[in-house]
Backbone as CSV, one residue per row, in Angstrom:
resi,resn,N_x,N_y,N_z,CA_x,CA_y,CA_z,C_x,C_y,C_z
1,MET,30.476,-14.054,-13.065,29.437,-13.037,-13.225,30.042,-11.812,-13.911
2,ARG,29.366,-11.321,-14.922,29.892,-10.166,-15.642,29.662,-8.886,-14.848
3,SER,30.500,-7.900,-15.113,30.339,-6.633,-14.403,29.199,-5.841,-15.051
4,PRO,28.516,-5.017,-14.245,27.383,-4.262,-14.786,27.842,-3.243,-15.837
5,ARG,26.957,-2.985,-16.782,27.240,-1.973,-17.790,27.226,-0.601,-17.130
6,PRO,27.944,0.369,-17.701,27.925,1.724,-17.118,26.548,2.372,-17.285
7,LEU,26.248,3.309,-16.397,24.984,4.041,-16.484,24.993,4.935,-17.718
8,TRP,23.823,5.257,-18.205,23.705,6.128,-19.376,24.118,7.543,-19.023
9,ASN,24.574,8.262,-20.015,24.835,9.686,-19.866,23.486,10.357,-19.570
10,PRO,23.401,11.181,-18.525,22.102,11.764,-18.162,21.519,12.676,-19.243
11,TYR,22.354,13.300,-20.045,21.838,14.154,-21.114,21.198,13.314,-22.215
12,VAL,21.825,12.210,-22.553,21.261,11.294,-23.545,19.956,10.709,-23.011
13,ALA,19.961,10.285,-21.758,18.749,9.720,-21.155,17.629,10.760,-21.126
14,GLY,17.954,12.008,-20.820,16.952,13.078,-20.791,16.343,13.342,-22.152
15,VAL,17.180,13.352,-23.183,16.674,13.549,-24.547,15.765,12.389,-24.937
16,LEU,16.176,11.156,-24.631,15.352,9.995,-24.956,14.037,10.005,-24.177
17,LEU,14.073,10.444,-22.923,12.848,10.574,-22.136,11.901,11.579,-22.790
18,GLY,12.449,12.708,-23.217,11.635,13.718,-23.897,11.050,13.220,-25.203
19,LEU,11.853,12.495,-25.997,11.355,11.935,-27.254,10.286,10.877,-26.993
20,GLY,10.472,10.091,-25.936,9.452,9.109,-25.565,8.157,9.789,-25.158
21,LEU,8.268,10.887,-24.415,7.080,11.642,-24.009,6.368,12.205,-25.236
22,LEU,7.135,12.757,-26.172,6.546,13.281,-27.408,5.828,12.170,-28.173
23,ALA,6.477,11.016,-28.289,5.864,9.883,-28.994,4.589,9.433,-28.288
24,THR,4.582,9.454,-26.967,3.394,9.060,-26.208,2.244,10.025,-26.477
25,PHE,2.539,11.326,-26.517,1.507,12.317,-26.845,0.955,12.081,-28.251
26,VAL,1.850,11.847,-29.213,1.431,11.673,-30.609,0.617,10.398,-30.800
27,VAL,1.078,9.288,-30.218,0.429,7.997,-30.446,-0.853,7.833,-29.638
28,THR,-0.826,8.213,-28.363,-1.982,7.946,-27.492,-2.822,9.177,-27.176
29,GLY,-2.258,10.360,-27.368,-2.967,11.577,-26.980,-2.846,11.869,-25.501
30,ASN,-2.041,11.072,-24.795,-1.827,11.244,-23.358,-0.332,11.330,-23.088
31,GLY,0.019,11.873,-21.942,1.412,11.917,-21.538,1.746,10.774,-20.598
32,TYR,2.875,10.915,-19.918,3.270,9.910,-18.935,2.427,10.068,-17.681
33,GLY,2.328,9.025,-16.905,1.625,9.058,-15.638,1.643,7.683,-15.007
34,VAL,1.476,7.619,-13.700,1.485,6.336,-12.999,0.343,6.253,-11.996
35,THR,0.077,7.310,-11.263,-0.856,7.209,-10.149,-2.281,6.889,-10.581
36,GLY,-2.641,7.203,-11.806,-3.973,6.836,-12.279,-4.183,5.333,-12.254
37,ALA,-3.129,4.578,-12.572,-3.239,3.114,-12.562,-3.430,2.588,-11.144
38,THR,-2.721,3.156,-10.187,-2.883,2.696,-8.807,-4.266,3.077,-8.271
39,THR,-4.791,4.209,-8.709,-6.129,4.607,-8.277,-7.179,3.689,-8.907
40,LEU,-6.991,3.313,-10.181,-7.902,2.354,-10.811,-7.855,1.009,-10.086
41,ALA,-6.654,0.578,-9.706,-6.513,-0.693,-8.978,-7.187,-0.604,-7.607
42,THR,-7.044,0.541,-6.951,-7.704,0.745,-5.656,-9.216,0.681,-5.811
43,ALA,-9.731,1.334,-6.857,-11.172,1.312,-7.093,-11.653,-0.103,-7.399
44,ALA,-10.894,-0.842,-8.192,-11.278,-2.223,-8.523,-11.306,-3.088,-7.269
45,ALA,-10.261,-2.981,-6.444,-10.203,-3.771,-5.211,-11.329,-3.364,-4.263
46,ALA,-11.545,-2.049,-4.114,-12.591,-1.570,-3.208,-13.965,-2.048,-3.666
47,GLY,-14.212,-2.042,-4.966,-15.498,-2.474,-5.488,-15.774,-3.937,-5.214
48,HIS,-14.740,-4.740,-5.196,-14.922,-6.167,-4.930,-14.970,-6.475,-3.434
49,LEU,-14.302,-5.653,-2.620,-14.275,-5.898,-1.179,-15.441,-5.242,-0.444
50,ALA,-15.811,-4.054,-0.875,-16.901,-3.320,-0.217,-17.613,-2.484,-1.269
51,ALA,-18.651,-3.031,-1.854,-19.349,-2.388,-2.978,-19.847,-0.981,-2.655
52,SER,-20.126,-0.695,-1.400,-20.645,0.634,-1.045,-19.614,1.735,-1.296
53,THR,-18.321,1.376,-1.356,-17.278,2.390,-1.583,-17.253,2.891,-3.017
54,VAL,-17.928,2.173,-3.923,-17.955,2.598,-5.328,-19.380,2.902,-5.797
55,ALA,-20.282,3.167,-4.856,-21.671,3.494,-5.188,-21.736,4.848,-5.898
56,ASP,-22.854,5.121,-6.552,-23.060,6.419,-7.215,-22.727,7.563,-6.267
57,GLY,-22.028,8.555,-6.775,-21.714,9.740,-5.990,-20.446,9.641,-5.166
58,THR,-19.821,8.476,-5.109,-18.575,8.348,-4.339,-17.376,8.694,-5.215
59,TYR,-16.277,8.983,-4.571,-15.038,9.343,-5.264,-14.597,8.250,-6.225
60,LEU,-14.721,6.987,-5.831,-14.220,5.880,-6.635,-15.208,5.373,-7.687
61,HIS,-16.441,5.900,-7.718,-17.468,5.363,-8.615,-17.039,5.377,-10.081
62,ALA,-16.667,6.523,-10.601,-16.294,6.629,-12.020,-15.042,5.809,-12.322
63,LEU,-14.133,5.762,-11.379,-12.904,4.993,-11.579,-13.207,3.499,-11.611
64,PHE,-14.116,3.057,-10.770,-14.504,1.647,-10.756,-15.186,1.279,-12.073
65,ARG,-16.052,2.162,-12.551,-16.759,1.899,-13.808,-15.791,1.883,-14.993
66,ALA,-14.705,2.662,-14.914,-13.725,2.698,-16.011,-13.025,1.346,-16.163
67,GLY,-12.816,0.649,-15.052,-12.163,-0.658,-15.092,-10.654,-0.547,-15.273
68,MET,-10.009,-1.691,-15.245,-8.545,-1.732,-15.334,-8.037,-1.714,-16.775
69,ASN,-8.895,-1.975,-17.769,-8.475,-1.972,-19.164,-8.452,-0.530,-19.673
70,HIS,-7.431,0.194,-19.264,-7.304,1.627,-19.511,-5.871,1.872,-19.967
71,TRP,-5.643,2.900,-20.766,-4.301,3.135,-21.305,-3.247,3.247,-20.215
72,ILE,-3.581,3.866,-19.088,-2.567,4.088,-18.055,-2.165,2.782,-17.366
73,THR,-3.095,1.825,-17.285,-2.758,0.522,-16.713,-1.722,-0.169,-17.596
74,TRP,-1.942,-0.140,-18.900,-1.010,-0.783,-19.822,0.336,-0.052,-19.848
75,GLU,0.300,1.262,-19.670,1.551,2.022,-19.604,2.386,1.572,-18.403
76,VAL,1.748,1.407,-17.265,2.468,1.011,-16.050,2.985,-0.425,-16.159
77,ILE,2.206,-1.302,-16.760,2.677,-2.678,-16.975,3.902,-2.668,-17.895
78,GLY,3.841,-1.890,-18.965,4.988,-1.758,-19.869,6.195,-1.154,-19.181
79,LEU,5.963,-0.180,-18.303,7.045,0.438,-17.544,7.747,-0.590,-16.665
80,ALA,6.972,-1.415,-15.975,7.549,-2.440,-15.099,8.337,-3.474,-15.902
81,ILE,7.767,-3.920,-17.019,8.462,-4.898,-17.857,9.745,-4.293,-18.436
82,GLY,9.664,-3.065,-18.911,10.837,-2.395,-19.476,11.931,-2.177,-18.442
83,ALA,11.548,-1.779,-17.232,12.535,-1.574,-16.175,13.219,-2.876,-15.797
84,LEU,12.440,-3.944,-15.689,13.017,-5.247,-15.369,13.961,-5.707,-16.491
85,ALA,13.515,-5.590,-17.724,14.350,-6.007,-18.855,15.635,-5.181,-18.918
86,GLY,15.511,-3.870,-18.732,16.690,-3.006,-18.767,17.692,-3.339,-17.681
87,SER,17.202,-3.589,-16.468,18.122,-3.906,-15.369,18.781,-5.265,-15.574
88,LEU,18.035,-6.222,-16.128,18.619,-7.540,-16.402,19.660,-7.452,-17.508
89,LEU,19.344,-6.739,-18.589,20.273,-6.606,-19.710,21.546,-5.846,-19.320
90,ALA,21.414,-4.900,-18.387,22.575,-4.126,-17.947,23.350,-4.834,-16.846
91,GLY,22.839,-5.972,-16.364,23.513,-6.688,-15.282,23.432,-5.956,-13.952
92,ARG,22.381,-5.176,-13.747,22.248,-4.371,-12.535,21.090,-4.800,-11.641
93,PHE,20.394,-5.883,-11.988,19.257,-6.311,-11.181,19.753,-7.001,-9.917
94,LYS,19.217,-6.583,-8.772,19.459,-7.293,-7.518,18.407,-6.854,-6.506
95,TRP,18.084,-7.761,-5.601,17.130,-7.459,-4.537,17.880,-6.764,-3.418
96,GLN,17.439,-5.571,-3.048,18.082,-4.853,-1.958,17.139,-3.791,-1.415
97,VAL,17.436,-3.332,-0.229,16.701,-2.234,0.377,17.677,-1.068,0.475
98,ASP,17.519,-0.091,-0.415,18.394,1.084,-0.416,17.921,2.097,0.616
99,GLY,18.781,3.017,0.912,18.411,4.090,1.823,19.619,4.625,2.545
100,PRO,19.381,5.434,3.554,20.475,6.061,4.292,21.413,5.020,4.918
101,ALA,22.699,5.279,4.801,23.709,4.349,5.308,23.596,4.118,6.820
102,ARG,23.206,5.133,7.559,23.129,5.009,9.024,21.811,4.424,9.518
103,ALA,20.875,4.239,8.636,19.578,3.690,9.026,19.581,2.181,8.795
104,GLY,19.035,1.452,9.739,18.911,0.008,9.567,17.828,-0.313,8.548
105,ARG,17.722,-1.574,8.218,16.763,-2.001,7.204,15.327,-1.627,7.591
106,SER,14.955,-1.807,8.859,13.590,-1.495,9.296,13.280,-0.014,9.124
107,LEU,14.215,0.856,9.518,13.990,2.294,9.372,13.919,2.675,7.893
108,ARG,14.736,2.054,7.059,14.680,2.329,5.623,13.308,1.978,5.062
109,LEU,12.768,0.834,5.484,11.450,0.425,5.005,10.356,1.359,5.516
110,VAL,10.464,1.803,6.774,9.491,2.744,7.324,9.559,4.071,6.568
111,LEU,10.774,4.570,6.328,10.931,5.821,5.579,10.345,5.689,4.176
112,ALA,10.568,4.543,3.522,10.030,4.326,2.178,8.502,4.285,2.210
113,LEU,7.933,3.609,3.219,6.480,3.512,3.332,5.857,4.884,3.597
114,VAL,6.419,5.623,4.535,5.886,6.949,4.862,6.047,7.894,3.664
115,GLY,7.229,7.885,3.067,7.457,8.748,1.906,6.546,8.395,0.744
116,GLY,6.343,7.111,0.504,5.451,6.680,-0.564,4.011,7.072,-0.304
117,ALA,3.573,6.912,0.957,2.194,7.271,1.312,1.968,8.775,1.164
118,VAL,2.912,9.571,1.635,2.777,11.024,1.533,2.823,11.455,0.065
119,SER,3.736,10.861,-0.709,3.821,11.192,-2.136,2.560,10.773,-2.873
120,GLY,2.038,9.597,-2.548,0.809,9.128,-3.180,-0.376,10.021,-2.857
121,PHE,-0.470,10.430,-1.596,-1.552,11.344,-1.196,-1.409,12.663,-1.938
122,GLY,-0.194,13.181,-1.977,0.054,14.443,-2.697,-0.258,14.328,-4.178
123,ALA,0.061,13.174,-4.763,-0.215,12.969,-6.186,-1.722,12.972,-6.459
124,ARG,-2.497,12.350,-5.603,-3.953,12.353,-5.798,-4.518,13.746,-5.536
125,LEU,-3.973,14.439,-4.529,-4.444,15.780,-4.204,-4.187,16.742,-5.363
126,SER,-3.021,16.608,-6.008,-2.664,17.512,-7.104,-3.122,16.989,-8.460
127,LEU,-3.758,15.838,-8.470,-4.256,15.188,-9.689,-3.126,14.828,-10.648
128,GLY,-1.991,14.429,-10.090,-0.896,13.979,-10.945,0.358,13.708,-10.153
129,CYS,1.142,12.753,-10.624,2.411,12.420,-9.985,3.536,13.207,-10.653
130,THR,4.755,12.939,-10.251,5.877,13.660,-10.857,5.952,13.390,-12.352
131,SER,5.569,12.204,-12.782,5.573,11.898,-14.217,4.413,12.596,-14.918
132,GLY,3.212,12.379,-14.403,2.028,12.925,-15.055,1.940,14.429,-14.985
133,LEU,2.108,14.967,-13.810,1.967,16.413,-13.655,3.277,17.131,-13.957
134,GLY,4.378,16.589,-13.443,5.669,17.246,-13.642,6.145,17.209,-15.075
135,LEU,6.289,16.011,-15.647,6.804,15.893,-17.015,5.758,16.261,-18.061
136,SER,4.627,15.569,-18.025,3.609,15.786,-19.058,2.990,17.170,-18.938
137,GLY,2.726,17.607,-17.719,2.152,18.941,-17.528,3.110,20.045,-17.921
138,ALA,4.378,19.900,-17.552,5.366,20.914,-17.931,5.570,20.936,-19.436
139,ALA,5.491,19.771,-20.086,5.648,19.714,-21.532,4.542,20.479,-22.249
140,THR,3.373,20.562,-21.615,2.262,21.317,-22.207,2.189,22.736,-21.645
141,LEU,3.200,23.112,-20.863,3.323,24.438,-20.252,2.173,24.766,-19.302
142,ALA,1.651,23.763,-18.614,0.585,23.970,-17.633,1.156,24.633,-16.383
143,ALA,0.554,25.712,-15.962,1.028,26.442,-14.785,1.031,25.550,-13.547
144,ALA,0.026,24.683,-13.409,-0.059,23.794,-12.247,1.163,22.880,-12.169
145,ALA,1.689,22.484,-13.312,2.861,21.603,-13.326,4.072,22.309,-12.733
146,PHE,4.273,23.551,-13.098,5.427,24.282,-12.575,5.273,24.580,-11.090
147,LEU,4.060,24.871,-10.659,3.801,25.067,-9.227,4.066,23.774,-8.467
148,PHE,3.604,22.653,-9.027,3.839,21.340,-8.418,5.337,21.055,-8.320
149,LEU,6.079,21.278,-9.391,7.516,20.985,-9.379,8.253,21.835,-8.351
150,ILE,7.884,23.095,-8.227,8.499,23.947,-7.210,8.232,23.370,-5.818
151,GLY,6.988,23.010,-5.543,6.635,22.420,-4.249,7.322,21.088,-4.015
152,PHE,7.405,20.262,-5.051,8.037,18.951,-4.945,9.516,19.080,-4.585
153,PHE,10.223,19.955,-5.280,11.648,20.129,-4.985,11.865,20.827,-3.648
154,ALA,11.000,21.770,-3.280,11.118,22.425,-1.981,10.919,21.403,-0.855
155,ALA,9.927,20.538,-1.001,9.698,19.497,0.008,10.900,18.556,0.076
156,GLY,11.500,18.236,-1.059,12.694,17.388,-1.080,13.853,18.015,-0.342
157,VAL,14.039,19.325,-0.511,15.116,20.028,0.195,14.858,20.012,1.697
158,VAL,13.631,20.272,2.104,13.294,20.284,3.529,13.501,18.893,4.139
159,PHE,12.938,17.867,3.516,13.065,16.514,4.062,14.513,16.045,4.005
160,GLY,15.222,16.382,2.941,16.639,16.035,2.832,17.457,16.664,3.943
161,THR,17.146,17.898,4.291,17.840,18.587,5.382,17.539,17.921,6.715
162,ILE,16.285,17.559,6.926,15.876,16.904,8.174,16.571,15.557,8.355
163,THR,16.695,14.786,7.275,17.264,13.434,7.373,18.739,13.383,6.984
164,LYS,19.385,14.517,6.838,20.779,14.573,6.403,21.704,13.727,7.267
165,GLY,21.474,13.700,8.544,22.336,12.947,9.456,22.319,11.449,9.205
166,LEU,21.261,10.923,8.644,21.178,9.497,8.365,22.046,9.076,7.177
167,TRP,22.394,10.028,6.332,23.110,9.701,5.100,24.621,9.791,5.214
168,LYS,25.126,10.315,6.312,26.584,10.499,6.448,27.258,9.270,6.989
């Protein structure tokens, strides 16, 4: 088995991320984002499981009518394919549950589930995830993006301090 390739220089990766964001704005007229695709998927599933959840006047109605054939759905599919291809090409793909060294696998999964649920709720509440609101919003100098980023990093510091003992 070959050894994994070294990680990219973070400055080079940051410049490429910025150029990719610029290209996305130029080509599609939209920035990066992920949570819109999960919300569209939720609306699609809800519409098929319980039609009353997507009736006129409900939160999911317009999203259900938009359908899954939307630019953000294709962006997320491309993101998943690109991430898989990149990890395979770099020799870094493996199935594992990462997390704090002192936490067992079950606690790591619970922390991931709770953190994901809270982040997802926050992303819908703020109308954007770290990619959509943080990167794309900051690139357009939107005040909400900078407020979001301050809150996001502050919450990370607080939660990191609370769970610090698990990482030692």
